[in-house]
N, C-alpha and C positions, 0 to 999 in steps of 0.2 A: 239509547244508548250510541254515538256518533262515533267515541274510538275501541276499534277490535283488543281486546285483550292478548295476553299470547297464547299459541295456537301451538302447540311441538308433536313431533313426533319424531318418532325416531326409525332410522334403519341401517342394516351393517354394510357395507359397502368391500371392495375390497379394497382401495384407494380412496380415503378419506381425502387425500390434501390434492389429488388427481381431482375428484369430485366438484370438490368446491371450489377449481378454476375452470372445470365445465359450464357451472350455475355464474361465475362469476361471466362468463363468456355471453349467456346468455340473456346477460342485465341482471342478474341475485343482486341483491348488498347484499355482505358479506356480515353480520354484526361482530363474534366473534371467530375467527381462524381456529385451525384447527389447533387445541389444547391437549397434553398429557392428560390422563386423568388414569385412573383408578383399572379397568378395565381393554383403556385402548386411546386413542381421540374424544375427540369432539368439540361439535363445530355448531353455530346456529349463523343462517340467512334470513335472508327477507323475498319475499318473490316476487319480480321484477315489478308488478303492479299497484305493490304496495309503498314504492318511495325512501 
């Protein structure tokens, strides 16, 4: 297999929007900005080495 599939981990943070900005500053690519869901906010990002 030369292409990775989706790998997801969930974590709870005090301020998701601030954490996403921190990840961006470290080179992570946000694939879904914080979005309201039933229990709070949801966001997706890629590790910097994933491009």
